[in-house]
C-alpha positions in Angstrom: 59.5 -16.6 215.5 58.1 -15.6 212.0 58.9 -16.2 208.6 59.4 -13.1 206.4 59.7 -12.6 202.5 61.8 -9.7 201.5 61.7 -8.5 198.0 63.4 -5.7 196.5 61.2 -2.6 195.0 63.7 -0.9 192.7 66.9 -1.5 191.0 69.8 -0.1 193.0 73.5 0.7 191.8 75.6 1.7 194.7 79.4 1.2 195.5 79.7 -1.4 192.8 77.1 -3.6 194.0 73.7 -4.0 191.6 70.5 -5.0 193.3 67.9 -5.6 190.8 64.1 -5.0 191.4 62.5 -8.3 192.4 65.2 -10.0 194.0 63.7 -11.9 197.2 65.0 -13.6 200.2 63.4 -15.5 203.4 64.3 -15.0 206.6 63.2 -16.0 210.2 63.1 -13.8 212.8 61.0 -12.4 215.9 60.8 -8.6 214.4 62.0 -7.4 211.2 63.3 -4.0 212.6 66.2 -5.2 214.7 69.8 -4.8 213.7 69.7 -9.1 214.0 67.0 -9.0 211.5 68.9 -6.6 209.0 71.9 -8.8 209.4 70.0 -11.9 208.7 68.4 -10.3 205.6 71.8 -9.2 204.3 73.3 -12.8 204.9 70.4 -14.2 203.0 71.1 -11.7 200.1 74.9 -12.6 200.4 74.1 -16.3 200.5 71.6 -16.3 197.5 72.9 -13.7 194.9 76.5 -13.3 196.3 76.1 -9.7 196.9 76.7 -7.4 200.0 73.6 -5.4 200.2 74.9 -3.4 203.1 77.0 -1.6 200.6 73.9 -0.1 198.8 72.1 1.4 201.6 69.3 -0.6 200.9 68.8 -1.8 204.6 68.9 1.8 205.9 65.8 2.7 204.0 63.9 -0.5 204.2 60.4 0.9 203.8 61.3 2.7 200.6 63.6 -0.1 198.8 62.2 -3.2 200.3 58.5 -5.0 200.3 58.4 -7.1 203.5 55.6 -9.6 203.9 55.2 -11.8 207.0 54.5 -15.4 205.6 53.8 -17.1 208.7 
């Protein structure tokens, strides 16, 4: 298992959900590209910021919208 820091690259306003540039969460997963990892990212944003990032489409275009760094 690895720790990843996921940070938004840009502001997104979609379906009534606002995501600001620079919002970040940390998730523990084996691979960041799996459906399970994407759900962990969404859950982390929900827990930390109270937003449903799935409504914005940010996770469907991860390379464009998110900066993902492996921490450990």
